[in-house]
C-alpha beads as a LAMMPS data file, in Angstrom:
LAMMPS data file: protein, C-alpha beads

79 atoms
78 bonds

1 atom types
1 bond types

-500.0 500.0 xlo xhi
-500.0 500.0 ylo yhi
-500.0 500.0 zlo zhi

Masses

1 110.0

Atoms # bond

1 1 1 445.548 -480.663 108.284
2 1 1 442.225 -479.036 107.425
3 1 1 439.473 -481.694 107.323
4 1 1 435.743 -482.203 107.107
5 1 1 434.360 -484.682 109.618
6 1 1 430.869 -486.163 109.284
7 1 1 429.402 -487.365 112.568
8 1 1 426.059 -488.984 113.229
9 1 1 424.319 -485.601 113.438
10 1 1 426.800 -482.879 112.451
11 1 1 429.486 -481.905 109.977
12 1 1 432.642 -480.283 111.340
13 1 1 435.206 -478.313 109.334
14 1 1 438.437 -477.856 111.278
15 1 1 442.071 -478.743 111.851
16 1 1 443.314 -482.166 112.915
17 1 1 446.978 -482.381 113.786
18 1 1 448.922 -485.170 112.121
19 1 1 452.386 -486.023 113.393
20 1 1 455.132 -485.634 110.747
21 1 1 455.797 -489.381 110.575
22 1 1 452.073 -490.311 110.406
23 1 1 449.202 -490.174 107.934
24 1 1 445.697 -488.882 108.658
25 1 1 444.538 -492.495 108.676
26 1 1 447.118 -493.352 111.349
27 1 1 445.826 -490.543 113.566
28 1 1 442.231 -491.703 113.089
29 1 1 443.187 -495.260 114.056
30 1 1 444.815 -494.091 117.302
31 1 1 443.492 -495.816 120.440
32 1 1 442.351 -492.663 122.252
33 1 1 438.593 -492.193 122.560
34 1 1 438.499 -488.627 121.193
35 1 1 439.999 -486.778 118.262
36 1 1 440.959 -483.140 118.851
37 1 1 439.827 -480.560 116.293
38 1 1 440.802 -476.885 116.416
39 1 1 439.373 -473.825 114.670
40 1 1 436.164 -475.775 114.082
41 1 1 432.980 -474.682 112.341
42 1 1 430.067 -476.939 113.229
43 1 1 427.056 -477.456 110.945
44 1 1 423.857 -479.415 111.445
45 1 1 422.664 -482.277 109.207
46 1 1 421.071 -479.803 106.778
47 1 1 424.292 -477.794 106.423
48 1 1 423.176 -474.851 108.564
49 1 1 425.957 -473.210 110.559
50 1 1 425.599 -473.837 114.306
51 1 1 428.718 -472.413 115.931
52 1 1 432.458 -471.848 115.788
53 1 1 434.886 -472.984 118.464
54 1 1 438.643 -472.910 118.965
55 1 1 438.614 -476.526 120.208
56 1 1 436.282 -479.495 120.117
57 1 1 436.927 -483.126 121.072
58 1 1 434.927 -485.560 118.940
59 1 1 434.220 -489.105 120.054
60 1 1 435.679 -491.505 117.499
61 1 1 432.531 -493.634 117.893
62 1 1 430.472 -490.793 116.370
63 1 1 432.617 -490.308 113.255
64 1 1 431.156 -491.628 109.998
65 1 1 433.802 -490.291 107.592
66 1 1 436.685 -487.815 107.332
67 1 1 438.129 -486.178 104.224
68 1 1 440.860 -483.584 103.824
69 1 1 439.192 -480.219 103.133
70 1 1 441.452 -479.779 100.085
71 1 1 439.851 -482.828 98.433
72 1 1 436.351 -481.438 99.075
73 1 1 437.280 -478.183 97.352
74 1 1 438.666 -480.126 94.380
75 1 1 435.431 -482.138 94.098
76 1 1 433.358 -478.926 94.166
77 1 1 435.577 -477.358 91.491
78 1 1 435.056 -480.384 89.205
79 1 1 431.248 -480.216 89.387

Bonds

1 1 1 2
2 1 2 3
3 1 3 4
4 1 4 5
5 1 5 6
6 1 6 7
7 1 7 8
8 1 8 9
9 1 9 10
10 1 10 11
11 1 11 12
12 1 12 13
13 1 13 14
14 1 14 15
15 1 15 16
16 1 16 17
17 1 17 18
18 1 18 19
19 1 19 20
20 1 20 21
21 1 21 22
22 1 22 23
23 1 23 24
24 1 24 25
25 1 25 26
26 1 26 27
27 1 27 28
28 1 28 29
29 1 29 30
30 1 30 31
31 1 31 32
32 1 32 33
33 1 33 34
34 1 34 35
35 1 35 36
36 1 36 37
37 1 37 38
38 1 38 39
39 1 39 40
40 1 40 41
41 1 41 42
42 1 42 43
43 1 43 44
44 1 44 45
45 1 45 46
46 1 46 47
47 1 47 48
48 1 48 49
49 1 49 50
50 1 50 51
51 1 51 52
52 1 52 53
53 1 53 54
54 1 54 55
55 1 55 56
56 1 56 57
57 1 57 58
58 1 58 59
59 1 59 60
60 1 60 61
61 1 61 62
62 1 62 63
63 1 63 64
64 1 64 65
65 1 65 66
66 1 66 67
67 1 67 68
68 1 68 69
69 1 69 70
70 1 70 71
71 1 71 72
72 1 72 73
73 1 73 74
74 1 74 75
75 1 75 76
76 1 76 77
77 1 77 78
78 1 78 79
């Protein structure tokens, strides 16, 4: 699932894998310390592109919010 993840200091656009019998929320509530993101574009707090990586592990403690990228595109289309 393509998502946007806001951390304390960065915004990450990438893929989070959700098991077929789970929801994104279930994956985020998993007990592991990190969430794996693939094909990630990382931006700073001002929205400036920093780098692209095939894989990044994000500490769940640093995550402020997560939204499916599809919903972000719909919000932008409405405004």
